[in-house]
C-alpha angles and dihedrals in degrees: 000000000000128000121198112199126185115195117193137178143118121301110276096026093108100254092141091048091054091047093048094050093050092046094050093047094047091047090051087054092057102264128134114244137203117182122180117180119203110195100169110171094331092141086064094048097276131141122286117206135182123194108204125184119187117185143163086217133059111284109234099181122015102197123086141166100201110061123193089216125028123190117197116187102168145026091251090052090049090055093044094050098041091112091053096062113100118136095310130128107280123194105193122181088220090065091053101042094102093048092047091048094046090053095045093241110168122225090246089065099048090099090056090050092053092043086057093047092049091045091054092050094047094044089055087054092051094246100120144352122251090221090060092051092046091050090052090048093049092049091051101040111020093099093052122102096246098047094121091052090049092050091050090049092048092051092050092051094048094047099050 
């Protein structure tokens, strides 16, 4: 089984962090990983992409145009990934705005919310364990000021 995941958002939204956490957790669970970041002009407000392939077989070619899972975290990313939508599982921040607002999730924690959603999906497929992802997240962010907010956001994403 092979999963092709395209993560997209604006530079600084944490796309590369999400990709790195998923890649590390899947690798720790025995899967082969290919991770290709695409930063573009993110430092100038451009789109940040990450092409992530997780497979139980050797990965022959890491690039793809038709992801199994597509994450869209901004309007610019939606426009940039328009050609990549074709019957796949799409996680679009627009579809979650009401839920995020109702739960007082701040924009700075949206990446953690979607990391949790993706973790839940991939755990159900046997690719990784949510405990592994959370441990990586805790190690990376527990000393940051908004750690409690991030934990709350993670728990919401994993539960629902």
